[in-house]
C-alpha positions in Angstrom: 4.6 -4.6 3.0 1.4 -3.2 4.5 0.0 -0.1 2.8 -0.1 1.8 6.1 3.5 1.0 6.9 4.7 2.0 3.4 2.8 5.2 3.5 4.2 6.1 7.0 7.8 5.4 5.8 7.3 7.5 2.7 6.0 10.4 4.8 9.1 10.0 7.1 11.4 10.2 4.1 9.6 13.3 2.8 9.9 15.0 6.3 13.6 14.2 6.5 14.3 15.5 3.0 12.3 18.7 3.8 14.3 19.2 7.0 17.6 18.9 5.1 16.4 21.4 2.5 15.4 23.9 5.2 18.8 23.3 6.9 20.7 24.0 3.7 18.7 27.2 3.2 19.6 28.2 6.8 23.2 27.6 6.2 23.3 29.5 3.0 21.4 32.6 4.4 22.9 32.7 7.9 26.4 31.9 6.8 26.6 29.4 9.7 27.6 25.7 9.4 26.2 22.8 11.2 28.4 19.7 11.7 27.7 16.6 9.7 27.0 14.6 12.9 24.4 17.0 14.0 22.8 17.0 10.6 22.6 13.2 10.5 21.4 12.9 14.1 18.5 15.4 13.8 17.6 14.0 10.4 17.2 10.5 11.8 15.1 11.9 14.7 12.9 13.7 12.2 12.6 10.6 10.0 11.7 8.3 12.9 9.4 10.9 14.5 7.5 11.6 11.4 7.1 7.9 10.5 5.8 7.1 14.0 3.4 10.0 14.0 1.9 9.3 10.7 1.6 5.6 11.5 -0.2 6.4 14.8 -2.4 9.1 13.3 -3.3 7.1 10.1 -7.0 6.6 11.0 -7.5 10.0 12.7 -6.6 12.3 9.9 -9.1 13.3 7.2 -7.9 12.9 3.7 -8.3 11.2 0.3 -6.3 8.1 0.8 -6.9 4.7 -0.9 -8.1 2.0 1.4 
């Protein structure tokens, strides 16, 4: 697997997990529940969106990445 693709997929997973953590905190503090289908749907959208964004912006972002 290409390093750029692998990096983008990992950032997508990180974004999806961060979304789920924020959603769980919201549910605990607001005492409101979100359906499992809505959680899964939005998490997939976040995963795909973050992966596509990081793949497209790979060369444009400053950073300390390996070649």
